Structures are given as C-alpha cells and as structure tokens.
C-alpha positions as CSV (number, residue, x, y, z in Angstrom):
1,M,124.1,33.1,68.6
2,S,123.6,36.1,70.7
3,D,122.9,39.4,68.5
4,D,124.5,41.3,71.5
5,P,127.8,42.7,70.3
6,F,129.1,42.6,73.4
7,E,129.5,39.0,73.9
8,D,131.4,38.6,71.0
9,P,134.5,36.9,72.0
10,E,136.4,39.2,70.2
11,W,134.5,42.1,72.1
12,L,135.1,40.0,75.3
13,E,138.6,39.6,74.3
14,Y,139.4,43.5,74.3
15,A,137.3,44.2,77.4
16,E,140.1,42.2,79.6
17,H,142.6,43.4,77.5
18,V,141.7,47.1,78.7
19,K,141.1,46.2,81.9
20,K,144.6,44.5,82.4
21,T,146.0,46.0,80.9
22,L,144.9,49.3,79.2
23,I,142.9,50.9,83.1
24,P,145.9,50.4,84.6
25,M,148.4,52.4,82.0
26,I,145.9,54.9,82.3
27,N,145.7,54.7,85.7
28,D,149.9,55.1,86.8
29,S,150.1,58.5,83.8
30,A,150.0,61.2,84.7
31,V,149.1,62.7,80.9
32,A,147.6,61.8,78.2
33,V,149.1,62.3,75.2
34,S,145.9,61.4,72.3
35,L,146.0,59.9,68.5
36,V,143.1,62.6,66.6
37,S,142.5,61.8,63.1
38,D,139.8,62.0,60.6
39,K,139.5,57.2,61.5
40,L,138.2,56.7,64.3
41,D,138.1,53.7,65.9
42,P,137.0,52.1,69.0
43,K,140.3,51.9,71.0
44,L,140.5,55.3,70.4
45,A,136.9,56.1,71.7
46,I,137.7,54.0,74.5
47,E,140.7,55.5,75.7
48,T,139.6,59.0,75.2
49,G,136.6,57.5,77.0
50,Y,137.9,56.6,80.2
51,I,141.2,59.3,80.4
52,I,138.3,61.5,80.5
53,L,135.9,60.3,83.1
54,M,139.7,59.8,85.0
55,D,139.6,63.4,84.8
56,K,143.8,63.1,83.4
57,P,145.2,65.9,81.9
58,I,145.0,65.3,77.8
59,I,147.0,66.5,75.5
60,L,145.6,66.1,71.2
61,A,148.7,65.0,69.1
62,V,146.3,66.3,65.1
63,T,147.8,64.9,62.2
64,P,147.6,67.8,59.9
65,G,144.0,68.6,58.2
66,S,141.8,66.7,60.4
67,K,139.3,68.0,61.6
68,I,138.7,68.0,65.3
69,P,135.7,67.4,66.9
70,A,134.2,70.4,68.7
71,K,133.9,68.7,72.5
72,L,136.6,66.7,72.1
73,A,138.7,69.6,71.8
74,L,137.0,71.1,74.8
75,V,138.6,68.8,76.9
76,A,142.2,68.7,76.0
77,D,144.3,70.9,77.9
78,E,146.5,71.7,75.5
79,I,146.1,69.9,71.0
80,V,149.3,70.1,68.9
81,E,149.6,69.7,65.8
82,M,151.1,65.8,64.8
83,D,153.5,66.0,61.4
84,M,155.6,64.0,61.3
85,S,157.7,64.8,58.6
86,D,157.9,68.5,60.7
87,P,161.3,69.0,63.0
88,S,159.8,71.3,66.0
89,F,157.3,68.7,66.4
90,S,159.1,66.4,69.2
91,Q,159.7,70.2,70.0
92,R,156.8,71.3,70.6
93,M,154.8,68.1,72.2
94,S,157.7,68.4,74.7
95,E,156.7,71.3,75.5
96,A,152.9,71.0,75.7
97,I,154.0,67.8,77.5
98,K,156.0,70.6,80.0
99,R,153.6,73.3,80.3
100,V,150.5,70.4,81.6
101,A,152.6,69.1,84.0
102,A,153.6,72.6,85.7
103,K,150.1,72.9,85.8
104,L,149.3,69.2,87.7
105,D,152.5,70.5,90.3
106,E,150.6,73.7,91.5
107,Q,147.9,71.6,91.9
C-alpha cells in the first residue's frame, strides 16, 4: 500500500466525482454560494478553490458566530449571515444574488 494519499481509492473516487460532476456544475453557474462555518472540510476547500480559479463571483453564506478567514473574505463579492431561523435570511440572500448578478450584466 502506498503512503501517497492521492492514490487512496476513496480520494480517486472523489476526484473523479469532482471532474465529472462538480466542475461542470461550477462552469455552468454564474454565481457561487459557499457555506462558511467554523467547521472546515476538504469538499468546501476544493469547491472554493475551483470557484476562485474560475474567477466566479462568490457569495459567502456564513453561519452565525463563525469567523470568516480574512483571505476568503477578500475574494467574496457578498457576505450574508445565514441564520435559518431569521425570516429575513432568504430576502437578504436574494438581494445579494441580485446585486452580484447585476454586476455581471455590467461586464
């Protein structure tokens, strides 16, 4: 067995999923919404990195009380606190999406 984590069958399966499913979804999306919490995971890192490399607009949906990494905040076009118990969340997210989409239309 190799010590190389990139030869692990689970990693290879996930990498194939990223190539066949995730990348086409990101390519077809005008705007990306990334969920940010204090819990970091590889899936979020891969998605966010690819979104940044594709120069896609990013809206961060941040769970209440979570610390946004400073460099991630720099690449965000909008940051919206995502408190699902707050009835204004969907309206605030909708407005953020409209602002980001309007900037795309200006380009």
